[in-house]
Wavefront OBJ file of the C-alpha trace (Angstrom):
o trace
v 106.964 65.556 149.360
v 103.739 67.575 149.535
v 100.871 67.191 147.013
v 101.703 70.711 145.773
v 105.254 69.660 144.906
v 104.041 66.457 143.247
v 101.590 68.195 140.908
v 104.061 70.978 140.098
v 106.678 68.392 139.119
v 104.090 66.333 137.221
v 103.199 69.365 135.104
v 106.865 70.189 134.605
v 107.837 66.693 133.432
v 105.163 66.715 130.733
v 106.724 69.944 129.461
v 110.248 68.564 129.986
v 109.505 65.510 127.852
v 107.977 67.787 125.211
v 111.042 70.007 124.823
v 113.384 67.021 124.679
v 111.034 65.575 122.067
v 111.472 68.779 120.027
v 115.243 68.676 120.529
v 115.289 65.125 119.205
v 114.635 66.522 115.733
v 116.583 69.758 116.195
v 120.125 68.305 115.991
v 121.374 70.129 119.105
v 124.884 71.615 118.880
v 126.567 74.422 120.832
v 124.959 77.107 118.609
v 121.607 75.344 119.002
v 121.876 75.439 122.785
v 122.859 79.130 122.644
v 119.586 79.963 120.905
v 117.743 77.535 123.186
v 119.168 79.334 126.226
v 118.324 82.717 124.676
v 114.709 81.575 124.258
v 114.641 80.488 127.905
v 115.889 83.920 128.969
v 113.339 85.775 126.824
v 110.475 83.626 128.129
v 111.307 84.462 131.741
v 112.210 88.130 131.158
v 108.586 89.405 131.532
v 108.386 87.785 134.984
v 111.591 89.543 136.026
v 110.264 92.882 134.784
v 106.879 92.376 136.479
v 108.442 91.318 139.780
v 109.976 94.704 140.460
v 113.036 92.952 141.877
v 116.220 94.959 141.472
v 118.585 92.100 140.831
v 121.688 94.203 141.491
v 120.438 94.673 145.071
v 119.976 90.955 145.742
v 122.123 89.500 148.556
v 125.520 88.196 147.461
v 124.655 84.547 148.320
v 121.671 84.656 145.935
v 123.838 86.076 143.148
v 126.480 83.398 143.779
v 123.858 80.630 143.563
v 122.549 82.161 140.327
v 126.077 82.263 138.917
v 126.793 78.663 139.941
v 123.422 77.446 138.641
v 124.046 79.102 135.279
v 127.527 77.591 135.062
v 126.219 74.102 135.785
v 123.417 74.706 133.280
v 125.990 75.509 130.598
v 127.946 72.341 131.452
v 124.738 70.333 131.147
v 124.080 71.709 127.650
v 127.669 70.973 126.611
v 127.407 67.429 127.946
v 124.091 66.749 126.204
v 125.349 68.230 122.947
v 128.415 65.988 123.061
v 126.389 62.927 124.023
v 123.744 63.485 121.335
v 126.399 63.888 118.637
v 128.212 60.665 119.506
v 125.485 58.297 120.756
v 121.842 57.489 120.131
v 119.619 59.908 122.049
v 117.389 56.976 123.036
v 120.356 55.611 125.023
v 122.138 58.772 126.177
v 119.016 60.528 127.484
v 117.893 57.749 129.905
v 121.454 57.364 131.200
v 121.872 61.124 131.625
v 118.627 61.098 133.627
v 119.553 58.011 135.682
v 122.900 59.088 137.120
v 121.705 62.361 138.762
v 119.164 60.417 140.833
v 121.978 58.586 142.635
v 124.397 61.539 142.541
v 121.903 63.919 144.161
v 120.927 61.338 146.772
v 124.586 60.673 147.646
v 125.535 64.365 147.739
v 122.623 65.403 149.973
v 123.262 62.464 152.303
v 127.028 63.005 152.453
v 126.789 66.711 153.243
v 123.527 66.495 155.258
v 121.666 68.849 152.925
v 117.961 68.732 153.672
v 116.042 66.220 155.786
v 117.794 62.804 155.896
v 116.311 60.204 153.537
v 114.872 57.064 155.105
v 115.387 53.541 153.781
v 112.168 53.510 151.760
v 113.039 56.700 149.914
v 116.577 55.461 149.177
v 115.223 52.122 147.918
v 112.726 53.902 145.669
v 115.432 56.100 144.145
v 117.653 53.077 143.498
v 114.717 51.404 141.739
v 114.208 54.535 139.621
v 117.905 54.438 138.671
v 117.584 50.773 137.643
v 114.514 51.562 135.533
v 116.325 54.378 133.715
v 119.240 52.043 132.910
v 116.796 49.374 131.691
v 115.217 51.940 129.371
v 118.626 52.663 127.830
v 119.407 48.938 127.679
v 116.223 48.331 125.678
v 117.994 49.702 122.602
v 120.386 46.757 122.624
v 123.170 45.634 124.942
v 125.777 46.127 122.225
v 124.796 49.789 121.761
v 124.646 50.335 125.514
v 128.106 48.902 126.191
v 129.472 50.793 123.184
v 128.117 53.987 124.710
v 129.558 53.229 128.144
v 133.003 52.516 126.710
v 133.071 55.305 124.109
v 133.387 59.071 123.989
v 129.654 59.510 124.387
v 129.795 58.487 128.032
v 131.980 61.513 128.825
v 129.141 63.723 127.598
v 126.549 61.698 129.520
v 128.619 61.862 132.714
v 129.208 65.620 132.322
v 125.478 66.189 131.793
v 124.692 64.074 134.871
v 127.198 65.925 137.085
v 125.875 69.260 135.802
v 122.246 68.234 136.425
v 123.146 67.222 139.971
v 125.052 70.479 140.427
v 122.329 72.836 139.276
v 119.572 70.909 141.063
v 121.339 71.232 144.431
v 122.603 74.763 143.769
v 119.209 76.017 142.625
v 117.481 74.456 145.633
v 119.677 76.615 147.869
v 119.343 79.585 145.530
v 115.553 79.632 145.331
v 115.271 79.341 149.119
v 117.722 82.221 149.562
v 115.670 84.134 146.995
v 112.518 83.402 148.995
v 114.115 84.799 152.152
v 115.300 87.916 150.323
v 112.015 88.587 148.492
v 109.284 87.289 150.825
v 106.688 89.797 149.603
v 107.044 88.795 145.931
v 104.675 86.207 144.427
v 106.351 82.762 144.152
v 105.876 82.657 140.364
v 107.534 86.056 139.871
v 110.262 85.134 142.334
v 111.048 81.833 140.589
v 110.786 83.473 137.165
v 113.288 86.152 138.161
v 115.724 83.583 139.512
v 115.355 81.463 136.370
v 115.800 84.474 134.075
v 119.036 85.578 135.770
v 120.331 82.016 135.933
v 119.661 81.487 132.236
v 121.331 84.768 131.324
v 124.442 83.450 133.106
v 124.228 80.126 131.239
v 123.798 81.972 127.942
v 126.854 84.103 128.675
v 129.014 81.019 129.239
v 127.621 79.273 126.140
v 128.395 82.290 123.963
v 131.940 82.375 125.367
v 132.650 78.862 124.095
v 130.717 79.233 120.823
v 131.282 82.620 119.212
v 135.115 82.696 119.166
v 135.094 79.950 116.508
v 134.192 81.061 112.968
v 132.520 77.771 112.042
v 130.353 77.983 115.148
v 129.377 81.590 114.408
v 128.048 80.543 110.996
v 126.009 77.756 112.561
v 124.784 80.147 115.240
v 123.509 82.641 112.634
v 121.742 79.842 110.776
v 120.040 78.453 113.877
v 119.185 81.938 115.183
v 117.377 82.935 111.974
v 116.059 79.758 110.409
v 115.311 77.155 113.078
v 112.138 77.140 115.154
v 113.144 74.152 117.307
v 115.301 75.930 119.935
v 112.738 78.721 120.384
v 109.842 76.323 120.976
v 111.936 74.031 123.166
v 113.334 76.970 125.144
v 109.928 78.470 125.895
v 108.592 75.116 127.107
v 111.759 74.337 129.104
v 111.624 77.734 130.820
v 108.057 77.188 131.983
v 108.873 73.643 133.117
v 111.865 74.705 135.196
v 110.010 77.528 136.904
v 107.535 74.924 138.167
v 110.492 72.844 139.402
v 111.949 75.869 141.218
v 108.625 76.559 142.934
v 108.344 72.882 143.943
v 111.734 73.070 145.703
v 110.107 75.133 148.463
v 107.713 72.223 149.144
v 110.104 69.284 149.668
v 112.214 68.253 152.648
v 115.102 67.041 150.464
v 115.838 68.074 146.878
v 116.564 64.416 146.032
v 112.787 63.952 145.772
v 112.621 66.614 143.065
v 115.412 64.893 141.147
v 113.768 61.477 141.498
v 110.256 62.532 140.524
v 111.503 64.449 137.483
v 112.235 61.013 135.984
v 108.533 60.810 135.207
v 109.610 62.569 132.019
v 110.933 59.238 130.709
v 107.537 57.477 130.671
v 105.930 60.618 129.246
v 108.631 60.929 126.571
v 108.299 57.241 125.719
v 104.536 57.647 125.343
v 105.082 60.552 122.939
v 107.483 58.374 120.953
v 105.039 55.478 120.814
v 102.074 57.632 119.776
v 103.630 60.305 117.529
v 106.824 58.737 116.163
v 105.292 55.249 116.012
v 108.297 53.798 117.845
v 108.065 50.082 118.585
v 107.704 49.481 122.354
v 110.076 46.626 123.275
v 109.394 44.414 126.285
v 112.573 45.621 128.035
v 111.698 49.260 127.474
v 108.175 48.812 128.834
v 109.715 46.917 131.756
v 112.149 49.765 132.432
v 109.384 52.356 132.380
v 107.296 50.185 134.712
v 110.241 49.911 137.118
v 110.600 53.720 137.108
v 106.935 54.114 138.039
v 107.356 51.469 140.769
v 110.345 53.390 142.148
v 108.355 56.604 142.193
v 105.570 54.847 144.086
v 108.049 53.421 146.623
v 109.615 56.874 147.125
v 106.163 58.348 147.703
v 105.568 55.805 150.488
v 108.359 57.228 152.622
l 1 2 3 4 5 6 7 8 9 10 11 12 13 14 15 16 17 18 19 20 21 22 23 24 25 26 27 28 29 30 31 32 33 34 35 36 37 38 39 40 41 42 43 44 45 46 47 48 49 50 51 52 53 54 55 56 57 58 59 60 61 62 63 64 65 66 67 68 69 70 71 72 73 74 75 76 77 78 79 80 81 82 83 84 85 86 87 88 89 90 91 92 93 94 95 96 97 98 99 100 101 102 103 104 105 106 107 108 109 110 111 112 113 114 115 116 117 118 119 120 121 122 123 124 125 126 127 128 129 130 131 132 133 134 135 136 137 138 139 140 141 142 143 144 145 146 147 148 149 150 151 152 153 154 155 156 157 158 159 160 161 162 163 164 165 166 167 168 169 170 171 172 173 174 175 176 177 178 179 180 181 182 183 184 185 186 187 188 189 190 191 192 193 194 195 196 197 198 199 200 201 202 203 204 205 206 207 208 209 210 211 212 213 214 215 216 217 218 219 220 221 222 223 224 225 226 227 228 229 230 231 232 233 234 235 236 237 238 239 240 241 242 243 244 245 246 247 248 249 250 251 252 253 254 255 256 257 258 259 260 261 262 263 264 265 266 267 268 269 270 271 272 273 274 275 276 277 278 279 280 281 282 283 284 285 286 287 288 289 290 291 292 293 294 295 296 297 298 299 300
């Protein structure tokens, strides 16, 4: 991982923790994520318009990656919405972040996507996974095992699979986009990709939300009277553009997935300082283990 990628991801995880912090009080449901996705699309739309890229002329592989990335993004929102409704966010979020670290590492190794990971990098990612699980465990073993054996785990697992899916898909997509639009500034290029990808995700979210009358009422309410999804969407859009740019500076996308877990320590710090959450010994230990895993991965 280059220093450029590291600092891009570092900036993105601060934003990532911030929008999840906003979502924590926004009671995310399907209608909520529709508006959230709409805000993401609107935030990136100026970059698409400034880029001059005619998206309908993009190569078919790029459009297919955009479509797949948007589909996985929709699945991730569905999974998180389900998990947040049925489990404590302080448990479901660390677990939903932990699983993609291993899933991405296994998928890239199995299919030889990117430069092979050495033993140090693999060990560091396993340590990061353990730290994420410890962070979820810090809320009580009874709650953790209840989550793992209940309906909430289905949402966590779906979110993890979706996160793995869009991380790998988008890594291919942004590189194909780079090849197709070499003369376009990286920020405009990534913003265009993100805008089109989010439009696809929004389309899928609306398909599963608007047909139901009860959901339409909730959608109207969130669209007009809630500021949370707009603020979270704008921040999330900016964060993910930085992630997309960083993907051109790593030898294996597993490093992007692993280093994005810095959002857990940042999110915990926000909770300690702003929400006055009590920092348990196990939670501090889990966050320390995550940082240790990141350091080990960086030593590769």
